[in-house]
ZASEZA-384191 format. One record per residue: residue in one letter; x, y, z of N, C-alpha, C in turn. Coordinates in pm, whole numbers, plus 50000, padded with zeros to 5 digits. Each point is the difference from the previous one (the first is absolute). Layout:
BEGIN
aXYZXYZXYZ
...
END
This chain:
BEGIN
m037271620324503499935002049842500855004649967
n500855003749974501155013949919499524998249896
n499665016549961500275005049860500564993249905
p498935004349870500904992549871501335009949976
p500904992249917501225005649981499865011449890
t500935010749979499715011049979500275001649805
t499755005649937500585001049826499515011349978
d501625004549851499705005349958499345006949858
y499734984049954499824999049878499004986249987
l498805007349946498764985749950499624999949908
i499844985449931499974998349870498495011949931
p500365006149890498665003449961498764992349962
y498695000950021499104993649980499834989350046
c501194995350105499664982350061500135007150129
h499525009150089499945002550109498485009550029
v499834999950107498545005850078500185009550139
l499415007650080500535003050075498574997650114
s500554999750145498694997850145500885007450069
i498645005450062500095006650096499514992950164
k500064986249934499714988350153501024997050029
s500014994050135501384995550074500324987149923
p501635001350042500654983449931499414990250013
s499664997550110499104986450073498915003549958
e499085006149949498554998549903500264998249859
i501705005149939499824995349853500334988849978
v500784994150131500904985149962498714992750008
e499085000150102498594992950051499194997249858
t500085018449919498704993449886500524997149904
i501115001949952501224993049867499784984650044
t500654998750104499294983050056498494994549959
s498975009150061498794995249967499415000449821
v500875008149973499504998849869500764989149893
l501015000450029501084988449950499364986150025
k499474997950124499064986350003498805006049964
e499225008749943499034998549930499744992349872
l501205009449954500324995549843500674987949969
n500274994650040500564985450055501765002949980
i500205006850022501674997549943500835003950104
e501224986249959500674994350130501315017450034
h499854995550130500995011450012500974994150182
t500585004449949500895004350153500605011950065
y499665006250115500075012650033501505000550086
n500755003449960501405007950077500205009050129
n500504994150073499895010950117500765015149977
n500185002449857500685009649968498935010449897
y499004995650015498615007649921499914999349885
s500044989649977500274995249847499224986850003
f498964996649887499394990949989500954987449845
e500634986949971499614996849873499124995249953
c499334998849903498734996449950500434992049845
v498964990950045500084990249810498394998050030
t499635001449853498974994849953500004996849862
y499014994549963500364991749858498645009649909
i500995003849890499145008449891499804996249842
e498924997449963499924985049854501114993750023
f500234990650134500754980650045501555010250010
i500495010150001501165007149990500695005150121
r500744991650100500485007750123500435011049995
m499275006250120499965015849998500765006450135
n501435002750004500565005750123499965015250017
c499555004150091499905018150013500275000750185
t500595010050022500545007550176499595008849987
i498855003850132499675006750052500895009050083
f499655010749977501395009450137498905008950065
i500095002450112499295008150068500955012350092
y500135015349935500965005550066499645013050058
t500715005650110499775014350046500395010449934
l499235011549932500195010249957500485008550108
k501285009049980500585008950083499545010350037
e499175013249881499275007850047498774999450072
d499464990150025498804996350092499844986950023
e498884997350097499014988450021499524994249946
t500934995049876499254994349844501224989049946
y499144988850001500614991349968499784990249859
a501244996849895499224996149902500364986050002
i499474992149881499524990149958500125000449859
e501494991349993500084998549837500484986349986
f499444996149826500284986449967500965000749919
s500844990750031500864999249870500334987649961
r499785002449874499704987749913501364993849972
n499704985949977501064990150006500084993349879
t498934987149994500344992849861498535005149900
f499255007350002499025009049975500155004549880
d499074997349863500695008349870498755015250056
s500305009049931498945015050109498694990949974
f499245001549857498174996050002500054989050116
q500654991450017499754992750177500165008150030
f501285006150090499915004050090499185012250048
y499035009049959499105008449982498734994550004
d499394990049941499714987950087499715000350110
f501204992450054500164994450156499735011650106
y501195016249934499595004750087498695010950024
h499205001449886498814999949989499044995450073
a500154988649989499434989450058499885003650205
i500945005950036500624999150125499615010050067
i500355012049925499885012750016498515006749998
d499014992449915498525001150017499784999050155
k500284988750042499524998750106500245004150182
l501225004949945501155012150103499185012449971
k499665000749865499235016950088499525007650057
s498974994750034499235001450075500134995450172
r500714987750026500574999850140501085006350031
l501115006349905501085004150053499565014449995
l499105004549966500055010449922501155011349922
l500454993349886500804999649946500095018749940
t500425007349999500285008049957500775011449909
d500874989049904500955001549885499294995649895
n500665009349912499025000449836501424992849911
t500904994250077500754992649863499194984249993
i498824999450028499544985849948499575002149824
p500614994349927500104995049881498395002649941
n499445005949949499055002549892499794985749918
k498894987950082499734994949853499375000949856
q500185013749943499425009749919500975010049964
t501014996050039501235006249907500124992549889
s500985004849866500124997049891500914989350019
q501075000150049500864983350031498874991450095
y499594997250044499194993450081498754989949905
k499355013449945499135001849875500384988649894
d501075004749949500594994149885500224985550034
l500804995850102500134989350029498764989649988
k498985009550060498924988450052498774998749848
d500505013949907499724992449902500524990049914
f501364999849992501054988649937499084989750032
n500154991850157499354993550060498614994049964
d499115009049933498824997950005499944995249819
i501125000049941499565000249848499644985949948
k499344996849982499444985549927500434997549899
c500264982250031500854992949907499164987449917
s500605001549856499224992949945500474983850017
e498784984050007500364996750027501554990949930
k500245003749860501674996549928500905004250102
d500165013850043500865008750099499724991850124
i499264995350090500004996350114500944984149969
l499144995549880500744981850023501665002149914
d499935012049920502055004149985500405002750102
s499405012650087500515000450133500364987750103
i499284992449980499904984150152501544992649931
e500394998349873501124992749935501185005750043
i499955010649966501075007650038500174997050150
f499175003350126500424996650087500004987250060
l499294990249922500254987949996502304998149965
n499845010949903501804990250016500625011150098
m499405008450088500475007250107500434990650070
g498894991250046500014992850090500994985950011
e500544999949886501184991549964501315002450041
s500365013250046500865011550039500764993750132
t501505003749991500944994850097499845014150103
y499235009150000500495010250031498615000850098
l500534998150126498765002050134498885007349961
h500355013250004499015007049953499065006749886
i500794993249874499174999549876498944992550011
k500344983150080499354991349970498685003950118
t500285009750127498815004150054499055009549946
q500415009149920499385005849928499014996649932
a500494986349925499514994849882499044992350077
l500024989950063498754994450078498915011650084
a500315007150052499165010150045499165002249917
y500435005249872499235006449903499094991649937
l500254982949973499254994349945499104995750146
s500114999250115498885001450071498755008450020
v500895008849936498975012049980499194997549880
t500475000249905499694992549921498544991549992
i500454990150005499094995550013498724997050115
r500155012950078499275000050110498695014849932
d500805007149890499585009849932498954996049860
h500524986849937499505001149879500064981449971
d498694997049885499494988950022501414996149881
i500874985450061501004999149823499694985449980
p500824998849882499584985449928500564987850080
e499544988049999500144990650101501644994549978
l499974998749876501975000049937501065006450085
t499195011649980501165010150073499985002550145
k498934996850049499954995750178500714989750042
d499754988049904501054986350072501425008950016
k500505006849883501375003450018499895010350131
i499565007450006499945010250110500124986450127
l498964993949999499724987850127501854995550055
k500424992549851501144991450010501435013650035
l499815008450001500995010450036499645003250141
f499315002650039499294996050147500384988450092
i500004992749918500174979350083501725004950040
k500454999749912501264998849974500705012850066
n499445010550082500475007450080500225001950110
l498854984050059499755000750097501064997350081
n501084989849946501234996550068501235012550046
s499835010449959500595014249963500475003250199
g501385002149944500525002350163500225017450018
d499235005749882499745013350035498465004250088
e500355005450062498125000950050499315009549963
d500575008549891498965011549965499454987049845
i500934994549928499344990149883499404988050086
y500204993550074499014989550109499125012150034
r499525008050037498655005550018499405001149890
c500345008149890499315004049878499334985349963
s500774991149991499934986349923498724995750095
i499865000750120498844996250090498775010049982
t500465010549987498975009749982499234998149870
g500554995449878499854998249865499164989350000
l500264985250093499134988849983499095008450106
n499375006950068498775000950113499115010749863
i500725001249884499085010349931499664991349893
i500584993049959499734995349844498884986249980
k499284999149920498854994450064500674986449950
l499454987650076500984985649975498314989449952
n500604992449947499434984449956500434991850098
y499584989349980500024985650047501475000450035
n500364993649893501584998549964500705010150022
d499455013849949501255004650129500235002950097
i498994994450070500204999350188500674987950033
l499744991749905500814990050043501845002549928
n500055006549912501635002549954500635009450083
i498915008650109500405010750090500304989550115
l499384991650038500304995050146500844988849983
d500684993749917501434993350001501045010850004
y499545011750017501115014050039499785001950188
k498924992250058499155004150145501475006250061
k501154992349981501024998450129500375013749996
y500075008049884500365015749922499225006950126
i498384996349976499375012950041500044999950094
d499984985050051500004998650231500875007650087
k501344999749887500455008950057499805017250032
s499245004349925499625012750047499425004250135
a499394989750070499635000550165500945003150043
t501394998649996500985002250087500715011749963
n499885008749916500765009249917499515010950062
v501105006350052499985010650069499275016449950
n499724999849863499645008849920497514997249996
l499665006350105498454999450039499295000149861
e500225006449886499645001249868500034983749921
i501454993350030499834989249970499284989150051
q500134998150142499154991450056498715004250007
r499395010349954498225000449961499764992949910
q501435004749863499304995649851500164985949994
g501164992450088500144988849981498534990650118
k499605005550088498714992850042499075004349937
q500085011249907498625000849928499764987649900
l501394998549891500344993349921499794985950007
l500244992050124499994990950072498494995949989
n499675013850076498004993150012499504997749867
k500315008149885499395002349905500474984649915
l501354992350035499804993749929499314985950102
i500025002650073499024985950098499175003449938
n499275012050005498285003749979499944992149857
g500645002949944499924995449842499464989849941
h501174991950099500634985249941498214994450107
n499975004750090498904988950093498785002349904
k499415013449910499035003949964499914990049829
i500885000750000500294993349853499734984250024
t501134996750093499404984950030499044995650040
h499365009250070498444997050062498924997849916
i500535007149889499025003149906499584979749931
t498574997950003499504989549956499764995049870
p500474993549857500264999349901497954995149959
END
């Protein structure tokens, strides 16, 4: 196995160093990505293309391995593609925490979770909202869910999925969200399709809801042949949820 390419520049706060051999580094990173259920493809040029899902949004990241010129030390660099900063550092720390002991990481460039920037973002994320704030925000994202801009619609569907997961919401509001998820089951956009199936997996369904969704079963069935593994998983889970829910209710004797 040839050595990784050399580099004169590393992204600050997004790389670590190891004295392990390139083959050990590749094997260890592969093992960690599998442990964390992160979809990945290894390229023969010492790089990994990674895909994961944070709060139902698809995130892409490339991991590069480089040879440092000055000695037998190798750099592992994380290149952020579609993450926002806060989500990226959560992803970064999850991998680094597992690599530390296995690869004897020697660099001090690992961002500290106690730094003011990280802590401020975390504190902002933990702000408690009133019920009115939550319902007002849901109405905003329901409107965004009707957007013709795909990235806006994707963000809206993901936010609504997180909201129904984390909060109890009124039945009338839940019905609006449910209709939006169902409406987008026939979307030709992969992310919107995935977010719709995921949302339907999360939302609590009554018997009428199940019957309404089963009218769109042909769109859910398509998930089985989708190349996206997350869509396959979510589609299978949703079909099981619908079938089990339907059988459970119909088998109840009056």
